[in-house]
N, C-alpha and C positions, 0 to 999 in steps of 0.2 A: 304573136311570137310562137314559133314552132316549139313543141315540147322536146326536151332532151330525151333521147332514146337510149334506154338501158336494157340490155338483154342478159339474162342469166341462163346458162346452159346447165341443166341438171336440177331436178325437182326433189332433192333430198334435203336433209337437215340444213346443211350449209347454204344451199341454193335458196331455200325458202327464207332463212333468216337474213341473208344478204338482201334479197328482194324487198322484204318487209322493212328492213332498216333503211334502205335507200328511199323507198316510197314515203316512209314516215318522215325522214329527214328533209326531203324536198318534194312536196306534192306536185311540183311542176314537172317532175320526171315521169315519163311513160315507161313503166317497168314491166317486162314480160319474162316469164319463166317458160323455157322450152324443155319439156321432159320427154325423152325418147320412148318411154314405156307408157302403158295405160295406168300405172300405179305409182303416183307420187308418194314420197315419204315412206316407201316400202320398208326400209330398214328401221325407221322409227316404230313402225307397227309391230315388228317382230322382236325388237330388242328387249332384253331383260325378261325373257320368257313371256312377252306380251304385256309387260308392265311399263317398259321404257325407262331405262337407267339414265335419266336426263343429265346428271352431272354428279360430282363428288363433293362432299363437304370438306374440302381442303381450300381454305381461303387465304393462304400465304403463297403468293406466286413462286417464291423460291422453293418452297416445299412441293408445290404443285408440279413444277417442271421435272421433278425427279421421277415422275410416273411416265415419262415419254422416252422410250429407247432412241427415237430419232426425232429431233426438233426441239429439244429442251432449251438450247441456247437461244434460238430464234423466238421461242414462245415466251420467254421471260418478260420482255418488254410488252408483248401483246397482252399477256395476262395482267399487267399493270393497268391496261386500258379497259379490258373486259374479262372478268374472271367469274368463278362459280357464284359468288355473292350477287353479281349483276344478273346472271342467268336466273337465279332463284327469284329475284325481284321482278324481272321481266315477266315471268310466267304468273307470279302472284298478282301483279297489276292487271293481268288479263283473266283473272278468276280461276287460275290453276295453281293452288298451293302445292308445295312439295314437302315430302317428309324425308328424314334421315334415318337409315337403318344402322344397326350396330357396327357394321364394317365401313360406314361412311358413304355408302351408295345412296343416291337421292332419287326418289320416284315420286310420281304424282300421288297425292293422297288417295285418289280413286283406284290406284293399282291397276290402271287400264291405259295402255299406250294410246288408245283411241282418243283419250282426253287431250294428249299432246298434239296428235294429228289434227283434231278439230280446232284446237287453239291456233295452231300455225295457219291452217287454211282460213279460219275466220279473220285472223289478223291480216292476212294477205288480201282477202276480199275487201275488208274495211279500208285498207291503204290504197286500194285501186290497182293492185297487181293483177295482171292478166296471166293466166296459166293455160298453156297449150300442151295437151297430152298427145302421145304418139307422134311427137315431132322432135327430131334430133337435128344436130348440125352435121352437114357433110363437109363443107369447106368454109374457110374464112380468109378473106383477102383484105388488105388495107386499101382504102380508097383515097385518092388524092383529095385532101380537104378543100381544095380550091375549085373542084368540079361542081357543076350545078347539082348533080345528084347528091353529093355529100352535103352541100349547103342546106339541102332540104331537112336534114336531120340535126342541124346545129343550132345553137342558141347564141346568137351574137358573137360567134367565135370563142365562146367560153370554154369549149372542150378542145383538147389537143389532137384528137384523132377520131377517125371514122372507119368503121369496118363494114364490109359487105359479106353477108352470110348467105350461103346456100343451104336450105333446109332439106331434110329427107323427104319432104312433101313435094320438092321441086320449086318451092317458092324462094324468092330472093328478097332479103330485107337488109336495111341499113341500120347501123346503131352508132352511138357516140362512145359507149363503153360496153365492154363484154366481160362477163365473169364466167370462168370455167369452173364448175362445181360438179363434174361428171363422175366422180368416184374413182376408185382404185383399180377397176378392171382394166387390164392391159389392152383389151380390144376396143376400149371406148374411144370415141372421136376426140375427146379432150386431149389425150396424149398426142394424137396425130396433129392436131391444130397447134399445140404447144411446140412440137418439133418444127412445124412449118415456120414458126416465128423465131427459130433459133434456140429453143430451150433444150436442155439435156434432160432425158428421162432416166432416172435410176430404175433399173429393172424391178418391177413389182413381184414380190413373193409373199406368201401367206405370213401373217404376223401373229394371229391368235388361233391356235389349233390344239387338239388333244392328241395323245400318244397311243398308237397301237401297240399293245403288249399281249403276247400269248404266253401265259405263265400259269402253272398249276396253283400258285399261291393266290391268284386272283380269280380263278374259276368259281362261278356260282356266287360271286360277291357283288354283282352289279347292284348299285344303289348304296353300298356301304361307304361311309365317309369318315374322315378323321379331321377334327377341328383344326389341328395344327401339325404340319409336317414340313420337313425340309427336303427339297429336291435339288439335284445337281446333275450335270452332264460330265461324265468322266473325260479327262483330257482337256477340259476347258475351264474358264473362270465362271461359268454360268452356275448360279445358285440362287434359289428362291425359297421363300417361307410362306405358308398359308394353308388354308383348307385343301384337302386332297380327296378326290372322289373316284371310286372304282366304277367303271362302266362295263357294258357287255363287250366292248372292244379294247379296253385297256384302262387308261388313267386320264382324269380330267380334274377340274377344279382350279381355283386361283393359283395354287402352287405349281400347276402344270402350265396354265395359260400365261402366267407372268414369265415363266421360263421360256416359253415359245416366243413371246414377244421380244425379249432381250436377245434371244438366240436365233431370231428369224433367218438371218443370212447364213450363219454357221450351220444350222440344222438343215437348211435347204442344200447347202454345198455338200453335206454328207448324205444326201438323199434320204434324210429322216431315218437313218440307221445308226444307232449309237447305244451306249450303255448308260442307263439312268440309275442314279444312286438315290435311295430313299431312306430317310430317317423318320420312322413313324412316330417317334417319341423324342422330339428335338430338345427336350429339357435334359436329356441324357446323351452321353456318348457310350461307346461299347463298354468301356471300362467302368464308368459310374453306374451304368445299367446292370452290369454283372453283379456289382456290390448290392444294388437294390434288389435283385432277384435272390441273392443269398439271404438277405434280411427277410424276404417273403417266405423263403423256404423254412427258415427258423421259426417264424411266427405262425405258419400254417402248415405244419408237416403232414397232417392227415388229409388235407384238402386235395382234390383232383385238380390238375392243371387247367382243365377245360372249364371249370366252374367259376374261375375268378382270374382277372388280369390285373396285376398290381400297378400297371401304368395306364390304365383307363382306356385301352383300345377296345373297339367293338369285339365281342366274343367270337363272332364268325371269322373275323380277320385274325384274331389271336390264335384260333384253332389251326388255321392254315399255316401260320408262322411256326407253331409248335411242330407240325408235321415236317416242315422244311428244315427244322433244326434236329430232326431225328427223334422227336418225342411224340407222345399221344395225349389226347385230351383226358384219358382215363388214368394216366400216370399220376402217382402221388408225389407231392412236392418233396417229401423226405427221401424219395428214391432217386431223385434227379442228380446225376454226377456233376462234378465241376465242369467237365467238358461239355455237357449238355446245356448248362447255364451260359457258358461262353458262346456256344453255337446259337442259342436263342437270342442273346444280346446282339450278336452280329446280324441276325435276320431282322431285328427290330431297328437297329441304329445304322446299319450299313448294308441294307438290302440292295442287290443288283438286279436290274431288269433290262432285258434286251428290247429296245424299241425298234419296230420294223416298219413304221409308217406313221401317217397322221390322218386326222379327220378335221375338217374345218369346224370351228365352233360356230354353228349356224346362227345363233342369236347375236353374235358379235363379230360377224364376218369382217375382218380387217386385213389390209395388206400394208406392208412397208414398201417403199419405192414410190416413184412419181416424179413430178417436176422438181428439179434440184433446188434446194432451199436458198442457196446463195444467189440464185437468179431472181429472187422475189424480195421486194421491200416489205418487211413485216409490220411497218407502220400503216400501210395502205393496202397490203396484199397485191400490189401492182407489179407487173413484170418489169424487171430492170432492162429488158431487151426490147420490149414492144409496148410503148406508152399507150395507156387506155385498155390494156388487157390485164385482168385480175384473176386471182386463183383463190379457192377456198375448199376446205374439206380434204378428202382422201386423194384427190388428184395431185396433192403436194406430198413430197416424201417426209411425211410426219405420221407417227402413230403412237398411241398410248397403250398401256396395259388395260386389262379389263377392270371395270368399275365406274364407268361414266366418263372416263377421260377422253375418249375419242369423240364423243358428242360435244364435250366442252371445247375441244379444239375446233370443231365445226361451228359452234355458236360464236366463238371468239373471232375466227377468221371471217365468218359471214358478216358479223357486225362491223369489223374493220373495213372490209371490202365495200359493204353497203354505204357506210358513211363517206368513204373516199369517192365512190362513184357519184354520190350526190353532191360532192364538192364541199363536204363539211369536215373540218379538222377532227382528228381522232385523238389528239394529244390532250 
């Protein structure tokens, strides 16, 4: 009996996980991954600063989907079938335990992404998955399942469809099932093939990025961070809370990256030029902070402003905000007028910064956009328009905030697609 031919286009997290799942679920399948580059699992290697943020310790599907600006409704059912708890167990069963950090992010205990890469590659090899590098897809056509050529790749008529693939090497191959896990780059062949089969592609735009800000309040502060800040975009409903990091080009950190994810399209449409509002001490508003500063003035009249920040900001940042409020580090608290305290409270709780562009967050390069979600069955990740064609990963219009959520969507989609391609129920 001929083997069932399964082809996975894309050697990233979703592609590898789907291929492994399919081959383990039905060893009778001949599973091949075609990766267009020479570097499979490239994003896994660089993610999390080289540590690989595998997933997030959020084990309630209803809470988990709240971390996805696009795809939360569709992922709810999917996460009831495969969620972070399953991902943790999968890696631990293969000798790779994960650990949870204070913010919920989960990394391999080794703190080395190579551990995850090695695990996936070893699991693929053990399951009999063939990996072909420097080999992408050029075109895909449906083959009449009744032709002799198509019959060669079928198993007693058990599969519904057969595809003929032309590879970038010039070779032509046939398969019963095809998974597109080619990523979110709008130039990739996955989008072209999806369009060929009638799918709508939501235009890809960056989803996780940092903000370019040229402002004297941030100069020479690169590396300074605040544990908790609130950021917002003037004129929109966009607002986020979390750690904030000053970089040499502007602002980054979760409070910025989450804002960029939820505002991906709005910020793209304004060409990444907008006014960012920052509250560096979100336990206060401008009025309550002014009262707190008044108390500090009474309690420490002879102290210089620059020697102590009553709200716990880094002193280098505090000094910049003092200058922006018209004060100096050498000023004594007792000499600060009421207007000065109000100006300082405004700088801390309602700072305005002009954003003039973006930089991609290289460790977590993510886009929103891709194959329209309504055209995919999220129980099997199969196309509703082209039976036998499946999708997983960033090729779909799904994206999450930073923190391991995008990898979790890849593991979940890959598992569902892999089981479906093997003919195994996922419910």
